[in-house]
C-alpha positions as CSV (number, residue, x, y, z in Angstrom):
1,X,51.6,107.1,84.7
2,X,49.2,106.0,87.6
3,X,46.3,108.5,86.8
4,X,43.5,105.9,86.4
5,X,44.6,104.5,89.7
6,X,44.6,107.7,91.6
7,X,41.2,108.6,90.0
8,X,39.9,105.0,90.9
9,X,40.9,105.5,94.5
10,X,39.1,108.7,94.5
11,X,35.6,107.1,93.4
12,X,36.4,104.4,95.8
13,X,36.8,106.7,98.9
14,X,33.6,108.8,98.3
15,X,30.0,106.8,98.0
16,X,27.9,108.0,95.2
17,X,30.5,109.2,92.7
18,X,29.7,108.8,89.2
19,X,32.9,109.6,87.5
20,X,36.3,111.5,87.6
21,X,38.3,113.3,84.9
22,X,41.6,114.6,84.7
23,X,41.9,117.2,82.1
24,X,44.2,119.7,80.6
25,X,43.5,123.5,80.8
26,X,41.3,123.5,77.5
27,X,39.2,120.5,79.1
28,X,40.7,117.8,77.0
29,X,40.6,114.6,78.8
30,X,44.0,113.1,79.9
31,X,42.4,110.2,81.6
32,X,39.1,109.2,83.4
33,X,37.3,106.6,85.5
34,X,33.7,106.3,84.9
35,X,30.3,104.8,86.3
36,X,28.4,106.5,83.8
37,X,28.6,107.2,80.2
38,X,32.1,108.0,79.2
39,X,31.4,110.6,76.5
40,X,29.0,112.4,78.8
41,X,31.9,112.6,81.4
42,X,34.3,114.0,78.7
43,X,31.8,116.6,77.7
44,X,31.3,117.5,81.3
45,X,35.0,117.6,81.7
46,X,35.4,120.1,78.6
47,X,32.8,122.4,80.0
48,X,34.4,122.5,83.3
49,X,37.6,123.5,81.7
50,X,35.7,126.6,80.3
51,X,34.0,127.5,83.4
52,X,37.4,127.2,85.5
53,X,39.2,129.3,83.0
54,X,36.5,132.0,83.1
55,X,36.4,131.7,87.0
56,X,40.4,132.2,87.3
57,X,40.2,135.1,84.8
58,X,37.5,136.8,87.0
59,X,39.6,136.2,90.1
60,X,42.7,137.7,88.6
61,X,40.7,141.0,87.8
62,X,39.7,141.2,91.4
63,X,43.2,140.5,92.5
64,X,41.8,137.7,94.6
65,X,43.6,134.5,95.9
66,X,43.9,131.7,93.7
67,X,41.0,129.0,93.3
68,X,41.2,125.9,95.5
69,X,38.0,124.4,94.2
70,X,34.7,124.9,92.6
71,X,31.4,123.3,93.3
72,X,28.5,123.2,90.5
73,X,25.3,121.7,92.1
74,X,22.2,120.8,90.2
75,X,18.9,119.1,91.3
76,X,20.9,115.8,90.5
77,X,24.6,116.1,90.9
78,X,27.3,117.8,92.1
79,X,30.6,118.5,90.2
80,X,33.6,119.1,92.2
81,X,36.4,120.9,90.2
82,X,39.9,121.1,91.5
83,X,43.1,122.8,90.0
84,X,46.2,120.6,90.0
85,X,48.5,123.1,88.4
86,X,47.8,125.9,85.9
87,X,47.7,123.3,83.1
88,X,45.5,120.7,84.8
89,X,42.5,119.9,86.7
90,X,40.3,117.0,88.2
91,X,36.8,117.0,88.2
92,X,34.5,114.7,90.2
93,X,30.8,114.1,89.6
94,X,28.4,112.8,92.2
95,X,25.1,112.2,93.0
96,X,23.3,115.1,94.7
97,X,22.7,112.9,98.0
98,X,26.5,112.0,98.1
99,X,28.2,113.7,101.0
100,X,29.9,116.9,99.5
101,X,32.2,117.5,102.4
102,X,33.7,113.9,102.2
103,X,34.1,114.6,98.4
104,X,36.0,118.0,99.2
105,X,38.4,116.2,101.4
106,X,38.9,113.4,99.0
107,X,39.3,115.4,96.1
108,X,42.0,117.7,97.5
109,X,44.1,114.6,98.5
110,X,43.7,113.4,94.9
111,X,44.8,116.8,93.6
112,X,48.0,116.6,95.7
113,X,48.8,113.1,94.3
114,X,47.9,114.0,90.7
115,X,50.2,116.9,90.9
116,X,53.3,114.9,91.9
117,X,52.5,112.9,88.6
118,X,52.1,115.8,86.3
119,X,55.2,117.9,87.4
């Protein structure tokens, strides 16, 4: 499956990216592309899976619309998470100075391409 190619294109399209990971609903890595420590990327992916599930549960209790994307920002990085299906998500880690709007646009395109592959 062309997961690595799709994730690599995401990194190429967004200047300032550090890594992208495709993970399952438990946060377990399916594939990744890294310009950072690969172990750290896996750990970030795992925690984003937990956070994504908790956020989805809260939205269900509120009878809110489904989650489109989630952004966690720190003083050094942005982490953008986009659900692909109920079972998979993609997370993009980028430097704080990177253009967040560009990342949101490109991760949406990436999620569409990945959805075609996982279904």
